[in-house]
N, CA, C and O atoms as a Tripos MOL2 file, in Angstrom:
@<TRIPOS>MOLECULE
protein
  244   243    61     0     0
PROTEIN
NO_CHARGES

@<TRIPOS>ATOM
      1 N         -11.4850   -5.4770  -14.2960 N.3       1 MET1
      2 CA        -11.0440   -6.4990  -13.3870 C.3       1 MET1
      3 C         -12.2620   -7.0100  -12.6270 C.2       1 MET1
      4 O         -13.0550   -6.2130  -12.1240 O.2       1 MET1
      5 N         -12.4180   -8.3130  -12.5400 N.am      2 SER2
      6 CA        -13.6240   -8.8750  -11.9580 C.3       2 SER2
      7 C         -13.4420   -9.3500  -10.5220 C.2       2 SER2
      8 O         -14.4190   -9.7470   -9.8860 O.2       2 SER2
      9 N         -12.2350   -9.3230   -9.9970 N.am      3 THR3
     10 CA        -12.0350   -9.7860   -8.6350 C.3       3 THR3
     11 C         -12.5530   -8.7580   -7.6440 C.2       3 THR3
     12 O         -12.4130   -7.5520   -7.8480 O.2       3 THR3
     13 N         -13.1590   -9.2560   -6.5570 N.am      4 ALA4
     14 CA        -13.7390   -8.3620   -5.5620 C.3       4 ALA4
     15 C         -12.6680   -7.7990   -4.6310 C.2       4 ALA4
     16 O         -12.8100   -6.6850   -4.1270 O.2       4 ALA4
     17 N         -11.6060   -8.5570   -4.4000 N.am      5 THR5
     18 CA        -10.5290   -8.0810   -3.5370 C.3       5 THR5
     19 C          -9.1860   -8.3660   -4.1790 C.2       5 THR5
     20 O          -9.0620   -9.2230   -5.0540 O.2       5 THR5
     21 N          -8.1760   -7.6240   -3.7210 N.am      6 LEU6
     22 CA         -6.8070   -7.8000   -4.1960 C.3       6 LEU6
     23 C          -5.9440   -8.1760   -3.0010 C.2       6 LEU6
     24 O          -6.2750   -7.8430   -1.8630 O.2       6 LEU6
     25 N          -4.8450   -8.8640   -3.2570 N.am      7 THR7
     26 CA         -3.9560   -9.2660   -2.1720 C.3       7 THR7
     27 C          -2.5540   -8.7520   -2.4230 C.2       7 THR7
     28 O          -2.1500   -8.5200   -3.5620 O.2       7 THR7
     29 N          -1.8200   -8.5790   -1.3360 N.am      8 GLY8
     30 CA         -0.4370   -8.1380   -1.4100 C.3       8 GLY8
     31 C           0.2220   -8.3460   -0.0610 C.2       8 GLY8
     32 O          -0.4010   -8.8320    0.8830 O.2       8 GLY8
     33 N           1.4900   -7.9710    0.0180 N.am      9 VAL9
     34 CA          2.2500   -8.1130    1.2530 C.3       9 VAL9
     35 C           2.9130   -6.7830    1.5640 C.2       9 VAL9
     36 O           3.5230   -6.1660    0.6910 O.2       9 VAL9
     37 N           2.7940   -6.3430    2.8120 N.am     10 CYS10
     38 CA          3.4430   -5.1010    3.2340 C.3      10 CYS10
     39 C           4.9530   -5.2830    3.1420 C.2      10 CYS10
     40 O           5.4780   -6.2470    3.6980 O.2      10 CYS10
     41 N           5.6710   -4.3930    2.4590 N.am     11 PRO11
     42 CA          7.1220   -4.5330    2.3180 C.3      11 PRO11
     43 C           7.8760   -4.2960    3.6300 C.2      11 PRO11
     44 O           9.0500   -4.6510    3.7300 O.2      11 PRO11
     45 N           7.2310   -3.7080    4.6270 N.am     12 GLU12
     46 CA          7.8910   -3.4240    5.8980 C.3      12 GLU12
     47 C           7.7040   -4.5530    6.9070 C.2      12 GLU12
     48 O           8.6820   -5.1090    7.4050 O.2      12 GLU12
     49 N           6.4400   -4.8960    7.2140 N.am     13 CYS13
     50 CA          6.1710   -5.8810    8.2660 C.3      13 CYS13
     51 C           5.7720   -7.2460    7.7170 C.2      13 CYS13
     52 O           5.5770   -8.1870    8.4860 O.2      13 CYS13
     53 N           5.6490   -7.3660    6.3930 N.am     14 GLU14
     54 CA          5.3200   -8.6040    5.6980 C.3      14 GLU14
     55 C           3.9510   -9.1700    6.0550 C.2      14 GLU14
     56 O           3.7260  -10.3760    5.9570 O.2      14 GLU14
     57 N           3.0340   -8.2890    6.4740 N.am     15 THR15
     58 CA          1.6630   -8.6910    6.7380 C.3      15 THR15
     59 C           0.9480   -8.9510    5.4200 C.2      15 THR15
     60 O           1.0710   -8.1690    4.4780 O.2      15 THR15
     61 N           0.1970  -10.0570    5.3520 N.am     16 ASP16
     62 CA         -0.6230  -10.3290    4.1770 C.3      16 ASP16
     63 C          -1.7980   -9.3700    4.1820 C.2      16 ASP16
     64 O          -2.5080   -9.2570    5.1810 O.2      16 ASP16
     65 N          -2.0060   -8.6790    3.0700 N.am     17 LEU17
     66 CA         -3.0590   -7.6840    2.9610 C.3      17 LEU17
     67 C          -4.1130   -8.1270    1.9600 C.2      17 LEU17
     68 O          -3.7900   -8.6820    0.9100 O.2      17 LEU17
     69 N          -5.3630   -7.8790    2.2870 N.am     18 THR18
     70 CA         -6.4770   -8.0770    1.3650 C.3      18 THR18
     71 C          -7.2470   -6.7690    1.3410 C.2      18 THR18
     72 O          -7.7560   -6.3190    2.3680 O.2      18 THR18
     73 N          -7.3290   -6.1610    0.1670 N.am     19 VAL19
     74 CA         -7.9480   -4.8390    0.0470 C.3      19 VAL19
     75 C          -9.0000   -4.8450   -1.0590 C.2      19 VAL19
     76 O          -8.9450   -5.6760   -1.9660 O.2      19 VAL19
     77 N          -9.9600   -3.9190   -0.9860 N.am     20 PRO20
     78 CA        -10.9100   -3.7790   -2.0940 C.3      20 PRO20
     79 C         -10.1720   -3.3020   -3.3390 C.2      20 PRO20
     80 O          -9.0170   -2.8890   -3.2420 O.2      20 PRO20
     81 N         -10.8050   -3.3470   -4.4940 N.am     21 PRO21
     82 CA        -10.1250   -2.9350   -5.7250 C.3      21 PRO21
     83 C          -9.5060   -1.5370   -5.6160 C.2      21 PRO21
     84 O         -10.1620   -0.5820   -5.2020 O.2      21 PRO21
     85 N          -8.2460   -1.4420   -5.9920 N.am     22 VAL22
     86 CA         -7.4990   -0.1820   -6.0150 C.3      22 VAL22
     87 C          -6.8230   -0.0650   -7.3710 C.2      22 VAL22
     88 O          -6.7430   -1.0380   -8.1200 O.2      22 VAL22
     89 N          -6.3390    1.1240   -7.6790 N.am     23 VAL23
     90 CA         -5.6640    1.3520   -8.9530 C.3      23 VAL23
     91 C          -4.2200    1.7650   -8.7110 C.2      23 VAL23
     92 O          -3.8570    2.1790   -7.6100 O.2      23 VAL23
     93 N          -3.4200    1.6500   -9.7280 N.am     24 GLN24
     94 CA         -2.0110    2.0380   -9.6530 C.3      24 GLN24
     95 C          -1.8990    3.4880   -9.2020 C.2      24 GLN24
     96 O          -2.6070    4.3590   -9.7080 O.2      24 GLN24
     97 N          -1.0070    3.7450   -8.2510 N.am     25 GLY25
     98 CA         -0.7880    5.0880   -7.7480 C.3      25 GLY25
     99 C          -1.5810    5.4090   -6.4900 C.2      25 GLY25
    100 O          -1.2850    6.3900   -5.8080 O.2      25 GLY25
    101 N          -2.5750    4.6030   -6.1780 N.am     26 GLU26
    102 CA         -3.3880    4.8290   -4.9830 C.3      26 GLU26
    103 C          -2.5750    4.4860   -3.7340 C.2      26 GLU26
    104 O          -1.6850    3.6370   -3.7850 O.2      26 GLU26
    105 N          -2.8790    5.1400   -2.6250 N.am     27 THR27
    106 CA         -2.1760    4.8670   -1.3720 C.3      27 THR27
    107 C          -3.1610    4.4270   -0.2950 C.2      27 THR27
    108 O          -4.3380    4.7870   -0.3150 O.2      27 THR27
    109 N          -2.6480    3.6410    0.6440 N.am     28 PHE28
    110 CA         -3.4190    3.2250    1.8090 C.3      28 PHE28
    111 C          -2.4340    2.8430    2.9070 C.2      28 PHE28
    112 O          -1.2360    2.7090    2.6560 O.2      28 PHE28
    113 N          -2.9420    2.6690    4.1190 N.am     29 SER29
    114 CA         -2.0860    2.3460    5.2640 C.3      29 SER29
    115 C          -2.1720    0.8670    5.5980 C.2      29 SER29
    116 O          -3.2450    0.2670    5.5390 O.2      29 SER29
    117 N          -1.0330    0.2870    5.9500 N.am     30 CYS30
    118 CA         -0.9890   -1.0850    6.4340 C.3      30 CYS30
    119 C          -1.6640   -1.1080    7.8040 C.2      30 CYS30
    120 O          -1.3010   -0.3160    8.6730 O.2      30 CYS30
    121 N          -2.6330   -1.9930    8.0180 N.am     31 PRO31
    122 CA         -3.3260   -2.0200    9.3120 C.3      31 PRO31
    123 C          -2.4360   -2.5000   10.4600 C.2      31 PRO31
    124 O          -2.7550   -2.2590   11.6240 O.2      31 PRO31
    125 N          -1.3370   -3.1690   10.1540 N.am     32 GLU32
    126 CA         -0.4550   -3.6970   11.1910 C.3      32 GLU32
    127 C           0.5900   -2.6810   11.6370 C.2      32 GLU32
    128 O           0.6870   -2.3810   12.8270 O.2      32 GLU32
    129 N           1.3770   -2.1450   10.6980 N.am     33 CYS33
    130 CA          2.4760   -1.2450   11.0600 C.3      33 CYS33
    131 C           2.1610    0.2300   10.7850 C.2      33 CYS33
    132 O           2.9590    1.1070   11.1170 O.2      33 CYS33
    133 N           0.9940    0.5040   10.1780 N.am     34 MET34
    134 CA          0.5210    1.8640    9.8840 C.3      34 MET34
    135 C           1.3700    2.6050    8.8420 C.2      34 MET34
    136 O           1.2290    3.8180    8.6910 O.2      34 MET34
    137 N           2.2260    1.9110    8.1400 N.am     35 LEU35
    138 CA          3.0410    2.5080    7.0910 C.3      35 LEU35
    139 C           2.1520    2.8550    5.8990 C.2      35 LEU35
    140 O           1.2470    2.0950    5.5560 O.2      35 LEU35
    141 N           2.4050    3.9930    5.2730 N.am     36 THR36
    142 CA          1.6680    4.3670    4.0670 C.3      36 THR36
    143 C           2.2940    3.6370    2.8840 C.2      36 THR36
    144 O           3.5050    3.6940    2.6680 O.2      36 THR36
    145 N           1.4430    2.9470    2.1210 N.am     37 LEU37
    146 CA          1.8850    2.1450    0.9840 C.3      37 LEU37
    147 C           1.2900    2.7020   -0.2990 C.2      37 LEU37
    148 O           0.1610    3.1930   -0.3130 O.2      37 LEU37
    149 N           2.0650    2.6210   -1.3800 N.am     38 ARG38
    150 CA          1.5960    3.0400   -2.7040 C.3      38 ARG38
    151 C           1.4880    1.8010   -3.5850 C.2      38 ARG38
    152 O           2.3680    0.9400   -3.5800 O.2      38 ARG38
    153 N           0.3960    1.7260   -4.3400 N.am     39 VAL39
    154 CA          0.2060    0.6320   -5.2880 C.3      39 VAL39
    155 C           1.0530    0.9310   -6.5200 C.2      39 VAL39
    156 O           0.7830    1.8890   -7.2440 O.2      39 VAL39
    157 N           2.0690    0.1190   -6.7570 N.am     40 GLU40
    158 CA          2.9370    0.2960   -7.9260 C.3      40 GLU40
    159 C           2.3780   -0.4150   -9.1520 C.2      40 GLU40
    160 O           2.5240    0.0630  -10.2770 O.2      40 GLU40
    161 N           1.7300   -1.5700   -8.9240 N.am     41 ASP41
    162 CA          1.1950   -2.3490  -10.0340 C.3      41 ASP41
    163 C           0.1310   -3.2980   -9.5050 C.2      41 ASP41
    164 O           0.1910   -3.7370   -8.3560 O.2      41 ASP41
    165 N          -0.8420   -3.6110  -10.3500 N.am     42 VAL42
    166 CA         -1.8640   -4.6080  -10.0360 C.3      42 VAL42
    167 C          -1.8510   -5.6110  -11.1780 C.2      42 VAL42
    168 O          -2.1120   -5.2510  -12.3250 O.2      42 VAL42
    169 N          -1.5500   -6.8660  -10.8710 N.am     43 GLU43
    170 CA         -1.4820   -7.8790  -11.9130 C.3      43 GLU43
    171 C          -2.0800   -9.1790  -11.3980 C.2      43 GLU43
    172 O          -1.6080   -9.7400  -10.4090 O.2      43 GLU43
    173 N          -3.1170   -9.6550  -12.0730 N.am     44 GLU44
    174 CA         -3.7940  -10.9100  -11.7470 C.3      44 GLU44
    175 C          -4.2080  -10.9730  -10.2800 C.2      44 GLU44
    176 O          -4.0560  -12.0090   -9.6320 O.2      44 GLU44
    177 N          -4.7270   -9.8730   -9.7610 N.am     45 GLY45
    178 CA         -5.2270   -9.8460   -8.3930 C.3      45 GLY45
    179 C          -4.1750   -9.6620   -7.3230 C.2      45 GLY45
    180 O          -4.4970   -9.6610   -6.1350 O.2      45 GLY45
    181 N          -2.9050   -9.5040   -7.7260 N.am     46 ARG46
    182 CA         -1.8150   -9.3060   -6.7700 C.3      46 ARG46
    183 C          -1.3150   -7.8670   -6.8610 C.2      46 ARG46
    184 O          -1.1770   -7.3050   -7.9470 O.2      46 ARG46
    185 N          -1.0510   -7.2910   -5.6990 N.am     47 LEU47
    186 CA         -0.5520   -5.9250   -5.6300 C.3      47 LEU47
    187 C           0.9570   -5.9020   -5.4970 C.2      47 LEU47
    188 O           1.5370   -6.7090   -4.7710 O.2      47 LEU47
    189 N           1.5860   -4.9820   -6.1940 N.am     48 SER48
    190 CA          2.9970   -4.6760   -5.9940 C.3      48 SER48
    191 C           3.0030   -3.3580   -5.2280 C.2      48 SER48
    192 O           2.5280   -2.3400   -5.7320 O.2      48 SER48
    193 N           3.5470   -3.3770   -3.9980 N.am     49 LEU49
    194 CA          3.4680   -2.2250   -3.1070 C.3      49 LEU49
    195 C           4.8420   -1.6560   -2.7990 C.2      49 LEU49
    196 O           5.8370   -2.3810   -2.7910 O.2      49 LEU49
    197 N           4.8920   -0.3500   -2.5460 N.am     50 SER50
    198 CA          6.1280    0.2840   -2.1010 C.3      50 SER50
    199 C           5.8020    1.2240   -0.9530 C.2      50 SER50
    200 O           4.6710    1.6910   -0.8190 O.2      50 SER50
    201 N           6.8050    1.4970   -0.1240 N.am     51 MET51
    202 CA          6.6360    2.3970    1.0010 C.3      51 MET51
    203 C           6.6310    3.8370    0.5070 C.2      51 MET51
    204 O           7.3440    4.1780   -0.4370 O.2      51 MET51
    205 N           5.8330    4.6730    1.1390 N.am     52 VAL52
    206 CA          5.8070    6.0960    0.8450 C.3      52 VAL52
    207 C           6.5430    6.8030    1.9690 C.2      52 VAL52
    208 O           6.1800    6.6750    3.1380 O.2      52 VAL52
    209 N           7.5830    7.5530    1.6080 N.am     53 GLU53
    210 CA          8.3250    8.3080    2.6190 C.3      53 GLU53
    211 C           7.5420    9.5500    2.9810 C.2      53 GLU53
    212 O           7.1020   10.3050    2.1130 O.2      53 GLU53
    213 N           7.3740    9.7490    4.2740 N.am     54 VAL54
    214 CA          6.6400   10.9180    4.7640 C.3      54 VAL54
    215 C           7.6620   11.9740    5.1310 C.2      54 VAL54
    216 O           8.5540   11.7380    5.9450 O.2      54 VAL54
    217 N           7.5220   13.1500    4.5170 N.am     55 GLN55
    218 CA          8.4130   14.2630    4.8040 C.3      55 GLN55
    219 C           7.8080   15.1020    5.9290 C.2      55 GLN55
    220 O           6.7080   15.6340    5.7800 O.2      55 GLN55
    221 N           8.5010   15.2210    7.0240 N.am     56 LEU56
    222 CA          8.0300   16.0370    8.1380 C.3      56 LEU56
    223 C           8.4420   17.4840    7.9080 C.2      56 LEU56
    224 O           9.5260   17.7570    7.3950 O.2      56 LEU56
    225 N           7.5790   18.3920    8.2860 N.am     57 ARG57
    226 CA          7.8720   19.8130    8.1080 C.3      57 ARG57
    227 C           8.8590   20.2870    9.1570 C.2      57 ARG57
    228 O           8.7970   19.8850   10.3190 O.2      57 ARG57
    229 N           9.7600   21.1380    8.7330 N.am     58 ASP58
    230 CA         10.6790   21.7820    9.6530 C.3      58 ASP58
    231 C          10.1030   23.1590    9.9680 C.2      58 ASP58
    232 O          10.0990   24.0530    9.1210 O.2      58 ASP58
    233 N           9.6260   23.3120   11.1770 N.am     59 TRP59
    234 CA          8.9810   24.5540   11.5780 C.3      59 TRP59
    235 C           9.9830   25.5700   12.0960 C.2      59 TRP59
    236 O           9.5850   26.6270   12.5880 O.2      59 TRP59
    237 N          11.3020   25.2710   11.9960 N.am     60 GLY60
    238 CA         12.3200   26.2290   12.3930 C.3      60 GLY60
    239 C          12.4720   26.3900   13.8870 C.2      60 GLY60
    240 O          12.9400   27.4270   14.3560 O.2      60 GLY60
    241 N          12.0840   25.3840   14.6350 N.am     61 GLN61
    242 CA         12.1700   25.4710   16.0890 C.3      61 GLN61
    243 C          13.3600   24.6950   16.6050 C.2      61 GLN61
    244 O          13.5940   24.6540   17.8130 O.2      61 GLN61
@<TRIPOS>BOND
     1     1     2 1
     2     2     3 1
     3     3     4 2
     4     3     5 am
     5     5     6 1
     6     6     7 1
     7     7     8 2
     8     7     9 am
     9     9    10 1
    10    10    11 1
    11    11    12 2
    12    11    13 am
    13    13    14 1
    14    14    15 1
    15    15    16 2
    16    15    17 am
    17    17    18 1
    18    18    19 1
    19    19    20 2
    20    19    21 am
    21    21    22 1
    22    22    23 1
    23    23    24 2
    24    23    25 am
    25    25    26 1
    26    26    27 1
    27    27    28 2
    28    27    29 am
    29    29    30 1
    30    30    31 1
    31    31    32 2
    32    31    33 am
    33    33    34 1
    34    34    35 1
    35    35    36 2
    36    35    37 am
    37    37    38 1
    38    38    39 1
    39    39    40 2
    40    39    41 am
    41    41    42 1
    42    42    43 1
    43    43    44 2
    44    43    45 am
    45    45    46 1
    46    46    47 1
    47    47    48 2
    48    47    49 am
    49    49    50 1
    50    50    51 1
    51    51    52 2
    52    51    53 am
    53    53    54 1
    54    54    55 1
    55    55    56 2
    56    55    57 am
    57    57    58 1
    58    58    59 1
    59    59    60 2
    60    59    61 am
    61    61    62 1
    62    62    63 1
    63    63    64 2
    64    63    65 am
    65    65    66 1
    66    66    67 1
    67    67    68 2
    68    67    69 am
    69    69    70 1
    70    70    71 1
    71    71    72 2
    72    71    73 am
    73    73    74 1
    74    74    75 1
    75    75    76 2
    76    75    77 am
    77    77    78 1
    78    78    79 1
    79    79    80 2
    80    79    81 am
    81    81    82 1
    82    82    83 1
    83    83    84 2
    84    83    85 am
    85    85    86 1
    86    86    87 1
    87    87    88 2
    88    87    89 am
    89    89    90 1
    90    90    91 1
    91    91    92 2
    92    91    93 am
    93    93    94 1
    94    94    95 1
    95    95    96 2
    96    95    97 am
    97    97    98 1
    98    98    99 1
    99    99   100 2
   100    99   101 am
   101   101   102 1
   102   102   103 1
   103   103   104 2
   104   103   105 am
   105   105   106 1
   106   106   107 1
   107   107   108 2
   108   107   109 am
   109   109   110 1
   110   110   111 1
   111   111   112 2
   112   111   113 am
   113   113   114 1
   114   114   115 1
   115   115   116 2
   116   115   117 am
   117   117   118 1
   118   118   119 1
   119   119   120 2
   120   119   121 am
   121   121   122 1
   122   122   123 1
   123   123   124 2
   124   123   125 am
   125   125   126 1
   126   126   127 1
   127   127   128 2
   128   127   129 am
   129   129   130 1
   130   130   131 1
   131   131   132 2
   132   131   133 am
   133   133   134 1
   134   134   135 1
   135   135   136 2
   136   135   137 am
   137   137   138 1
   138   138   139 1
   139   139   140 2
   140   139   141 am
   141   141   142 1
   142   142   143 1
   143   143   144 2
   144   143   145 am
   145   145   146 1
   146   146   147 1
   147   147   148 2
   148   147   149 am
   149   149   150 1
   150   150   151 1
   151   151   152 2
   152   151   153 am
   153   153   154 1
   154   154   155 1
   155   155   156 2
   156   155   157 am
   157   157   158 1
   158   158   159 1
   159   159   160 2
   160   159   161 am
   161   161   162 1
   162   162   163 1
   163   163   164 2
   164   163   165 am
   165   165   166 1
   166   166   167 1
   167   167   168 2
   168   167   169 am
   169   169   170 1
   170   170   171 1
   171   171   172 2
   172   171   173 am
   173   173   174 1
   174   174   175 1
   175   175   176 2
   176   175   177 am
   177   177   178 1
   178   178   179 1
   179   179   180 2
   180   179   181 am
   181   181   182 1
   182   182   183 1
   183   183   184 2
   184   183   185 am
   185   185   186 1
   186   186   187 1
   187   187   188 2
   188   187   189 am
   189   189   190 1
   190   190   191 1
   191   191   192 2
   192   191   193 am
   193   193   194 1
   194   194   195 1
   195   195   196 2
   196   195   197 am
   197   197   198 1
   198   198   199 1
   199   199   200 2
   200   199   201 am
   201   201   202 1
   202   202   203 1
   203   203   204 2
   204   203   205 am
   205   205   206 1
   206   206   207 1
   207   207   208 2
   208   207   209 am
   209   209   210 1
   210   210   211 1
   211   211   212 2
   212   211   213 am
   213   213   214 1
   214   214   215 1
   215   215   216 2
   216   215   217 am
   217   217   218 1
   218   218   219 1
   219   219   220 2
   220   219   221 am
   221   221   222 1
   222   222   223 1
   223   223   224 2
   224   223   225 am
   225   225   226 1
   226   226   227 1
   227   227   228 2
   228   227   229 am
   229   229   230 1
   230   230   231 1
   231   231   232 2
   232   231   233 am
   233   233   234 1
   234   234   235 1
   235   235   236 2
   236   235   237 am
   237   237   238 1
   238   238   239 1
   239   239   240 2
   240   239   241 am
   241   241   242 1
   242   242   243 1
   243   243   244 2
@<TRIPOS>SUBSTRUCTURE
     1 MET1         2 RESIDUE 1 A MET
     2 SER2         6 RESIDUE 1 A SER
     3 THR3        10 RESIDUE 1 A THR
     4 ALA4        14 RESIDUE 1 A ALA
     5 THR5        18 RESIDUE 1 A THR
     6 LEU6        22 RESIDUE 1 A LEU
     7 THR7        26 RESIDUE 1 A THR
     8 GLY8        30 RESIDUE 1 A GLY
     9 VAL9        34 RESIDUE 1 A VAL
    10 CYS10       38 RESIDUE 1 A CYS
    11 PRO11       42 RESIDUE 1 A PRO
    12 GLU12       46 RESIDUE 1 A GLU
    13 CYS13       50 RESIDUE 1 A CYS
    14 GLU14       54 RESIDUE 1 A GLU
    15 THR15       58 RESIDUE 1 A THR
    16 ASP16       62 RESIDUE 1 A ASP
    17 LEU17       66 RESIDUE 1 A LEU
    18 THR18       70 RESIDUE 1 A THR
    19 VAL19       74 RESIDUE 1 A VAL
    20 PRO20       78 RESIDUE 1 A PRO
    21 PRO21       82 RESIDUE 1 A PRO
    22 VAL22       86 RESIDUE 1 A VAL
    23 VAL23       90 RESIDUE 1 A VAL
    24 GLN24       94 RESIDUE 1 A GLN
    25 GLY25       98 RESIDUE 1 A GLY
    26 GLU26      102 RESIDUE 1 A GLU
    27 THR27      106 RESIDUE 1 A THR
    28 PHE28      110 RESIDUE 1 A PHE
    29 SER29      114 RESIDUE 1 A SER
    30 CYS30      118 RESIDUE 1 A CYS
    31 PRO31      122 RESIDUE 1 A PRO
    32 GLU32      126 RESIDUE 1 A GLU
    33 CYS33      130 RESIDUE 1 A CYS
    34 MET34      134 RESIDUE 1 A MET
    35 LEU35      138 RESIDUE 1 A LEU
    36 THR36      142 RESIDUE 1 A THR
    37 LEU37      146 RESIDUE 1 A LEU
    38 ARG38      150 RESIDUE 1 A ARG
    39 VAL39      154 RESIDUE 1 A VAL
    40 GLU40      158 RESIDUE 1 A GLU
    41 ASP41      162 RESIDUE 1 A ASP
    42 VAL42      166 RESIDUE 1 A VAL
    43 GLU43      170 RESIDUE 1 A GLU
    44 GLU44      174 RESIDUE 1 A GLU
    45 GLY45      178 RESIDUE 1 A GLY
    46 ARG46      182 RESIDUE 1 A ARG
    47 LEU47      186 RESIDUE 1 A LEU
    48 SER48      190 RESIDUE 1 A SER
    49 LEU49      194 RESIDUE 1 A LEU
    50 SER50      198 RESIDUE 1 A SER
    51 MET51      202 RESIDUE 1 A MET
    52 VAL52      206 RESIDUE 1 A VAL
    53 GLU53      210 RESIDUE 1 A GLU
    54 VAL54      214 RESIDUE 1 A VAL
    55 GLN55      218 RESIDUE 1 A GLN
    56 LEU56      222 RESIDUE 1 A LEU
    57 ARG57      226 RESIDUE 1 A ARG
    58 ASP58      230 RESIDUE 1 A ASP
    59 TRP59      234 RESIDUE 1 A TRP
    60 GLY60      238 RESIDUE 1 A GLY
    61 GLN61      242 RESIDUE 1 A GLN
C-alpha cells in the first residue's frame, strides 16, 4: 500500500480519523472519545473500524 495515511470514522463519536498505516486486527484509541477501536478491514485507504469491548476484572470485592 503506497498511501502514507489511512482514514476512517469512529463508530461511537463519528470523529473523522487519520492514522498512519495499520493492518487488519490492529487496535488504537480514538483521540476524541478514547474508545479502543479494532481495524476490521483496510480498503483503498479507508478503514473499517469496530469497537473493542473492555472486560473489567471482578476482584471479588
